[in-house]
C-alpha positions in Angstrom: 0.2 -0.3 -0.2 2.8 2.4 1.1 4.1 2.1 -2.7 0.6 2.5 -4.3 0.1 6.0 -2.2 3.5 7.2 -3.3 2.7 6.4 -6.4 -0.7 8.1 -6.6 0.9 11.1 -5.1 3.7 11.5 -7.7 1.4 11.1 -10.5 -1.1 13.5 -8.9 1.6 16.4 -8.4 2.9 15.8 -12.0 -0.7 16.1 -13.3 -2.3 19.2 -11.2 -4.4 17.1 -9.0 -2.9 17.7 -6.0 -5.0 20.5 -4.0 -6.2 21.7 -1.0 -9.2 23.0 0.8 -9.8 25.6 3.3 -11.2 25.0 6.9 -12.0 27.9 8.6 -11.1 28.1 12.2 -13.5 30.8 14.4 -13.6 32.5 17.0 -15.0 30.8 20.4 -16.6 34.1 21.7 -18.0 35.1 18.1 -18.3 32.1 15.9 -19.3 34.1 12.7 -16.1 35.5 13.2 -13.2 33.6 11.0 -9.7 33.8 12.8 -8.1 32.1 10.2 -8.0 29.0 8.1 -6.4 25.6 7.7 -4.9 24.2 4.1 -5.9 20.5 4.5 -4.3 18.3 1.4 -6.4 16.5 -1.3 -5.7 14.4 -3.9 -8.0 14.0 -6.8 -7.7 10.4 -8.3 -7.9 9.9 -11.9 -11.4 8.8 -11.4 -12.4 11.9 -9.6 -12.0 10.4 -6.4 -11.0 12.5 -3.2 -8.4 11.3 -1.2 -8.3 13.3 1.9 -5.1 14.1 4.0 -5.5 11.3 6.4 -5.7 8.6 3.6 -2.3 9.6 2.7 -0.1 11.5 4.9 0.8 8.7 6.9 2.1 6.6 3.8 4.1 9.5 2.3 5.8 10.3 6.3 6.3 6.3 6.3 8.0 6.6 2.7 10.1 9.7 3.7 8.4 11.7 1.5 6.4 14.3 3.5 8.9 16.9 2.6 7.9 16.4 -1.2 4.0 16.9 0.2 5.2 20.0 2.2 7.0 21.9 -0.4 4.2 21.1 -2.9 1.5 22.3 -0.5 3.5 25.9 0.2 3.5 26.3 -3.6 0.2 25.9 -3.9 -0.6 27.8 -0.9 1.5 30.8 -2.0 -0.1 30.7 -5.4 -3.2 30.8 -4.0 -2.5 33.7 -1.9 -1.1 35.8 -4.7 -4.5 35.7 -6.5 -6.6 36.0 -3.3 -5.0 39.0 -1.1 
């Protein structure tokens, strides 16, 4: 399974199918106030199925490839921020 997930990530990254969703973190005193958003990794498989980070991060960590995911996510996040100041 480890090798398969690494392969899925590598192909998805090359094909632009790694992305993220934003999850808001709200203030306790005013739940309508968004303090910041967390960037949650996603892989879109070729068939359109979404893999959440909980389904692939542990395998990338075990394979020593988590830094590749981190770099990729930072690139995506900075690109998104450049277009959404």
